[in-house]
N, C-alpha and C positions, 0 to 999 in steps of 0.2 A: 048900758052896754048893748051893742047890736045883737040881734037874734043869732046871726051867723057865729058871733064870738061865743055866745052862750052854748050853742049847739056844738061848737068845736071843742070846748072845754068838757062838755058832757061826754062827747065821743072819746076824748082822751082818757077820761076817768074810766069809762066802760072797758076800754082796751086794757088798762092796767088791772082792773078787777077781773077781767076774763083770764088774764095770764097769772094771777096771784095763786100760789100753791098753798098758802097758809103759813109758809116760812120765808118765801122769797118770790120774786116775780120773774117768770120765764121771759127772756128777751123776745121770743117768738113762740107761738103755740105748738109748732111742729118741728121746725128746723133747729130751734134753740131751746130745748126743754130743761136744761140745767141752769145753774146760777153762774153768770159771768161777772167778773170782778168790777170792771169800770162801768158796765151796764147797770149793775146794782147801785153803784155810787150815784150815777146820774138819775136813775129811777127814784132813789131816795130823796134827791132834791125835788123831784116832782111831787112826791108824796108829802114833803114837808109843808106844802101850802095848804093841805086839807086833811091829812091823815098822819098825825105824829106817830101813832103806834106802828103803822105799816112801815114808815120810814125807818124807825129804830129797829124793828124786827128784821127788815131787809139787810141792814148793815151788821146787826148782831149775828145773823146767820152766816154771813160771809166771814166775819172776824173769828167766829168760833172754829173755822177751818184753817186758821193761820198756822203756818209751820213754826216749830219752836226756834228756828233761826231768824224769824221775822218775815220770811217770804209770805206774801199774800197771793194765793194761787189765782190764776186766770179763771179756772173752772172749779166749782164745787159740784160734784156729781150727785144726781138724784138716782138712787138705785132702782126706782120704778121705771126709768127710761134707759133701757140697756142698749138699744140699737142706735148707737151714735158713734161716729168716728171723729176724732180719735177718742176711744173710750178708756175706761179704767185699765183694762189689761193691755192697752197699747202704751199708755204712759208709764206704767210700772212705777209711779211716783211713790207708792207705799213702801218701796224697798229702800227709800232714803231714811236714815235714822232721824231726820228732822221732820218728816211728814207726820200729820196727825193720824191717830189710830182709829178714831171714832167715825171718821168720814173719809171718802176717797176724793182726791183732787188731781188736777193736772200738775205739772212741774215747772211751769213758767208763770210770768206775771203779766199784768196789763197796766196802762198808764195810771199814775198815782193821783187820782182826783179825790181820794177818800177823805182826807182832812178837810178839803173844800166842802165836800158834801156834809160831813159831820157838823162843821161850823154852821152851815145854813139850816140844818135840821134843828140844831140847838137854838139858834137865834129866832126861829119861827115857832118854837114850841109854845103851846098853851099850858101844858102841864109842867110847871117849873121843876117840881120835885123829880118827876120822871125824866126830864131832860138832864138834870144834874146827875142822876144815877147813871143814865146812859153815857154821859160824858166821862164820868169816873171809870166806867168799864172800858171805854174805847180808847181813852188817851194813851195808856201805856202800850196798847196794841199799835196805835199809829206811830208812836215813837219807835217801837221795834221794827215796824215796816220801813220807815224812812232810814233807820240805822242800817238795816239789812242792805238797802240799795247803795248807800254811801260806803259801806264796809266791803261788800262783796262785788259790787258792780263799778267801783271806782278805785281799783287797786293802786293807781298811780297818784291818788289823792289830788286830782285836778279840780274837783268840784263838779265834774260831769259824770253821770252814770251811763253805763251802756246797756243795750238790750242784746239778747243772744238768739232771738228768733223773730221773724217778721210778725208773728202773731202777738208778740209783746208790744208792738207799736200801735195796735189797733187798726193798722193799715195793711192788711195781710198781703195783698198783691200789688202794692204800690210800685210804680216804675223806679222808685229809689232803690229797690232791692235787685233790679235786673242784673246789674254788673256783678253783684255777689252771687246770685243764683247761676249766672252763666259760667262763672269760674268753678262751680261745683260740678265737675264732670264725673257723674256717677256711673259705675258699672251696674248691670242688672242685679248682681248679688248684693249690692249695697242699698238697694231700695226695699224697705220693709213691705210686707204684704199688708194691704189695707183696702177698705171699701168706703168711698166717700158717701157722706150723708146728704150732701146738698144736691145731688143729681136728680132727685125726685121732686125737688121744690123750686129750683132755680134754673132758668133757661140756660142752655149751653153757652149762648153768646154773652151772658151776663157774668158767669162765674169764672174763677181762676182756672188756668189750664192744668191738665194732669201733670205736666212737667214741673209746674210750681209745687203741686202737692207732693210729688216725689221728693222734692227737696225739703219741704216742710216735715214730711215723715222721717226723712233721714236725720234731720236735726234732733227730733224727739228721740229717735233711737240712740243717737250719740249721747244725749243727756242721761237716758236710762242706763246705758252701759257704764256710765261713770257715777251711778247712784246719786245723781243730782248734787255731786260735790262740786261747788263752784270753782275751787282751785284746780281740780282735774279738768273740768270743762274748759276753763280759761286757757289751758295749755295748747289745745288744738282745735277749738271751736272755730269754724270758718266764717261764722257770722257774729261779729261784735261791732256794734254801731252806737255811737253817741248821737242819739236821736233828738231832734229839736223839740218836737211835740212832747215827748216823754219828759225831757229836762225842764221845759217851760212849765208844764203842769206840776212837776215836783217842786219847782221854785215857788210857785204860788201856794202849793200845799204846805210847804214849810212856813210860809208867812201866816197861813191860816192856823197851822199848828201852834204858832206862837200866841195867837189870840185864844186858842183853846186852853193853852197852859195858863194864861192870865185869868181866864174865867174860873179856873180851879185854884187860883192863888199861887200858881207856880211862876217861875221866871221864864219868860219866852225869848229872852235875848239870844240864846244859843241858836234857836231855829231861825230867827231873823238874820243873824250873821251868816248862817250856812246858806240861806236863800240868796243873800247878797253875793256870796262867793260864787254860787252857781250862775247868777245873772252876769257877774263879771267874766266868768270863764266862757259863757256863751258869746258875749260881746267880743271877747278877744280871739276866740278860736273858730266860731261858727258863722260869724257875720260875713256876708258877701257884698262888698261895697258896690261892685259893678251892677248887680241886679237887685240890690236893696231887699235882701231876704236873708234869713238864716239858713244854713245848709247842714245836713247830717255829715258826720265824720266816720269814715270806715277805718276802724282801728287795725284791722288785719292788713289792708293795703296802705294804711297811713296816708289817707288823702280825703279831701272833701268830696262829697257826692253831688255833682252838679246836675241835680234834677230839681225842678221847681214845682212844689206842691203847696196846696192851700194850708195844710197843717203847719207849715213852716213859717206862717205869719202869726201863729198863736202866741209867740212871745209878747205880742200886744196885750193879751189877756193878763199876763203876769207882770206887766209894767217893766219889762226888761230893757227895751230900747229907750234912749233919751228922746226928747221931743223932735230933734232934727231927724234922727233915724226913723222914728215913727212916721213922720211926714213922708219920707222917702218910701217907706213900706206901703203907705196908703196910695201913693202915686203909682207904685208897681201894681197894686191891686186894681187900680183904675185903668191903667194903660197897657199892662201886659195881657196875658191870656186868661185873666181871672174874672173879667166882665163886671167889675163893681160899678162901672159907669155905662155899661152896655145894656140898654133896655130890651135888646132882642133875645137875651138869654136869662136864665135863672142863675144868679150868682150864689155861691162862688164854686165853680167846678173844683173837684178834688185835686185835679192836676191841670197844669197850663194847657189850655185847649189848642195851642199852637205847638205843643211839645211833640217829639217824635213818637212817643208811645201812647198818645192820647187815644182812648177808645170810649165812646160816649155812653156805653152801657155796661162796662166791665168794672164793677166795684170801685176800687180806688184809682182807676185809670181815667176818670172823667166825670162820673156822676157827682152831684151835690150831696154832701153829708151834713145833716142838720146839726149833729153835735159840734162839728167844726164851725159851722156858721154861728152857733150859739156862743162859742168861745170868741169868735171874731167880733160879733156884735158887741159883746161886753168889753172887748179890747178897744174897739173903735170908740165906744162911749168913754172909756177911761181917758182917752187922749183928746176928747172933744169933737170927734167926727160923728155927730149925732145923726146927721142926714143919712150917711152911709149905713150906720147901725140900724136906723129905722127901715131902710130899704131891705136889708137882710132879714129883719124880722117880718116885714110885710110879705116878702116873697115866699118864705117857707111857712109862715103862719097861715096864709090863706091858700096855698097850693098843696103843700106836702101833707098837712094835717088832715085834709079832706080824705086822703087815701090811707094814711098811716101805714105806708109801705116802708121798705128799708132805705131806699135812696132814690131821689128824683134825677132824671136826666137834665143836664144843664141847658141843653138847647130847647127841648120841647116841654119840659116841666112834667112829664109823665112819671109815675112812680115805678120803681123796679124792686125786685127782691120780694121776700115774703111779706104778706099783709098782717095786720094786727100786731105790729112790733111794738114792744113796750118802750124801747129806747126812744122811739119817735113820739109815742103817746105822752111820755113824761114831759116832753117839751111843750106840748099843748097845755099841760098843767102848769108850766113855768110862766104863766102869762105875764107876771109882773116884770119879767126880764126879757120878754119876747115881743110884746106889743108896742105900739107907739106910746111912749111914756106920757104924752100929753092927754091921751084919750083912754088908755087902758089901765095904766098903773093902779090908780085908786080902786077901780072896780074889780081888777083881777088879782091884786096883790094877795088878798086873803083867801083866794080860791085854790089855785093850783099851779105847779110847774110840771108839764108832762114831758116825758122823755121821748115823745114822738119824734123829737128832733135829733136824737142822738144815735150815732151809728155804732 
């Protein structure tokens, strides 16, 4: 193994250790002091390569905060870090009869990568008995989590679940939400009072606009007013979207849940069949033939959202497109504004760089997000595009990890956002899935997956 590679993995481990609280890993040391749902799932994959105990404790702490209706909250709050927006008293999630009483949480969710994480933690475990005990604990909770999504977020039984807040997508200020945010014409009295936490840590030109946060806060207030009752929220929530990334990850997670079931001697066929139903629904409803990409669907306006973003290629990760469509998607990644064949940029920008709303430094409007590149690299491998997968690994493995910042700019490769972020560090630890397989897999497989790559 090259010295740079060893140093990189060591740095990734140090970042994770620096952010470890004893119960979970902070996504960032200052801006993100609490536990975030999909961050923890991806961090656990990183730990699974070298620290089974931390991986299982990370996920156990998260699932201990699960609601009794199956909702897995986006944030589990640490009471020692009170100065954060939106905090406990802004969410009022504890007023829901479904919320846990022993901890405080937010009242929304994040992308469902947890079964995928659990399976990887189990498969890499050195302590077989401990791994089995962990699997027995978490399996019914994963079942409840997925059942919640299909029961409460797919009322028409289409096989596609919806999100009800931009934060649930993991892509807070994506241009995909612009048309929805624009139709939310809020009066001053409708905007809750709040104070942003990111203004002290993130440059003005990098972070979402205040007008976006006004709408984010409005939606949280709407949920709280309805006591987080999904039926009541559904009646007039102005943001309900069948999101490609969310559904693709759920599809793969159900496949992984089937494997977990079989490891415990249970029948996994139901979960596989449900995953296939979701894949079929995505192919039928969300595929855009003209641009060779899957598109989100706005349930309120009853139309596709014609905005082209890198996360909407993640169905490759879940094996959703057939070979022909996969080839078309790769061609779009090469020849549209995503730079997969352009040596002058760092691929893949989070949003088409020729798009109307492209902004090179503003979170999901242009910068590269390593979690998305990680999913894309695995998806490209799945369909045999190993050279492209290798390039994605090379670009973020050797540029992003050196800085362990939140996201790099596509054009210049410099890091943006907070430093020492765990989501990116965990990718440095995922070396077996991130390096050139011919040179790195054997030497790195047993060491780590760092989530330095994940956003």
